[in-house]
C-alpha positions in Angstrom: 12.0 -12.2 -1.3 10.7 -9.1 0.7 7.3 -10.6 1.2 8.8 -13.3 3.5 10.5 -10.8 5.8 8.9 -10.6 9.2 8.4 -6.9 9.9 7.8 -7.5 13.6 11.1 -9.4 13.9 12.9 -6.6 12.1 11.4 -3.9 14.3 12.1 -5.8 17.6 15.7 -6.5 16.4 16.1 -2.8 15.5 14.9 -1.7 19.0 17.2 -4.2 20.7 20.2 -3.2 18.4 19.5 0.5 19.0 19.5 0.1 22.7 22.7 -2.0 22.5 24.4 0.9 20.8 23.0 3.3 23.4 24.5 1.1 26.2 27.7 0.4 24.3 28.6 4.1 23.9 27.2 5.2 27.2 28.9 5.6 30.6 27.6 2.1 31.4 30.2 0.6 29.1 32.7 2.3 26.8 31.8 6.0 26.5 34.8 7.4 28.5 37.4 5.2 27.0 36.0 5.7 23.5 35.8 9.5 23.8 39.3 9.7 25.2 40.7 7.5 22.4 39.0 9.8 19.8 40.5 12.8 21.5 37.0 14.1 22.5 36.9 15.9 25.8 33.1 16.2 25.7 33.0 20.0 25.4 31.6 20.0 21.9 29.2 17.2 22.8 27.6 19.2 25.6 27.2 22.3 23.5 26.0 20.7 20.3 24.5 17.6 21.9 21.3 19.0 23.1 20.2 20.5 19.8 21.7 17.7 17.6 20.4 14.8 19.8 17.0 14.4 18.0 18.8 14.1 14.7 21.5 11.7 16.1 18.7 9.5 17.6 16.8 9.5 14.3 19.9 8.7 12.2 21.0 6.0 14.6 17.6 4.3 14.6 17.4 4.5 10.8 20.8 2.9 10.3 20.0 0.2 12.8 16.7 -0.4 11.0 18.5 -0.6 7.6 21.0 -3.1 9.0 18.2 -5.2 10.6 16.2 -5.2 7.4 19.3 -6.2 5.4 20.0 -9.0 7.9 16.5 -10.3 7.5 16.9 -10.4 3.7 20.2 -12.3 4.0 18.7 -14.7 6.4 15.8 -15.2 4.0 18.1 -15.7 1.0 20.4 -18.1 2.8 17.5 -20.0 4.3 19.0 -20.3 7.8 17.6 -23.4 9.4 18.7 -22.9 12.9 19.7 -20.3 15.5 23.3 -21.4 15.1 23.2 -20.8 11.4 21.6 -17.4 11.9 24.4 -16.5 14.4 27.0 -17.7 11.9 25.5 -15.7 9.1 25.6 -12.6 11.3 29.3 -13.2 12.1 30.2 -13.9 8.5 28.5 -10.7 7.3 30.1 -8.7 10.1 33.6 -10.0 9.6 33.4 -10.1 5.8 32.3 -6.6 5.4 32.2 -4.4 8.6 35.4 -5.6 10.3 37.4 -5.4 7.1 36.1 -1.9 6.3 36.8 -0.7 9.9 40.3 -2.3 9.7 40.8 -0.3 6.5 39.9 2.8 8.5 42.5 1.8 11.1 45.2 1.5 8.4 44.5 5.0 7.1 43.6 6.6 10.4 44.5 10.2 11.2 44.5 9.5 15.0 48.1 9.9 15.8 50.2 7.9 16.1 49.3 5.6 13.3 48.7 2.1 14.7 48.9 3.7 18.2 46.9 2.7 21.2 44.3 5.4 20.7 43.5 4.3 17.1 43.4 0.6 18.1 41.1 1.4 21.1 38.6 3.1 18.8 38.8 0.2 16.3 38.3 -2.4 19.1 35.3 -0.6 20.6 33.6 0.2 17.3 34.2 -3.2 15.9 33.2 -5.0 19.1 29.9 -3.1 18.9 29.3 -4.2 15.3 30.1 -7.8 16.0 27.6 -7.7 18.9 25.0 -5.9 16.8 25.2 -8.3 13.8 25.0 -11.4 15.9 22.2 -10.1 18.0 20.2 -8.9 15.0 20.7 -12.2 13.1 19.6 -14.3 16.1 16.7 -12.1 17.2 15.3 -11.9 13.6 15.7 -15.6 13.1 14.2 -16.5 16.4 11.1 -14.3 16.1 10.6 -15.2 12.5 10.5 -18.9 13.5 8.2 -18.7 16.5 
């Protein structure tokens, strides 16, 4: 199974997925709204961010790499025959596992008030990123693997 995984496809998809996350949680897109919804005013981020940033970058890259590799395995196992099938597999995996888990987090959130706008905003931003990530990873891996 692992011998038919295209490592170049996994690496390219990882880089694209990592930069998607960087953009998603940056001032370009949702950083301000996301931080406000989490109750983060940025003061801790500025103090701890500089010394923690190399670790955050490494962990973020590692988790994206693990997700991309897992996606490549699922695409291989399912034998996706088209870009559309790869996209659908990405959506299925995301909604079947990630969205349901994140919704569980929303149900038991400690962001007051429970089910409030702040908790829902965090859920929507985080889940939106995961949906975008999974569909991009699945389509990039399939496309490069089938060049």
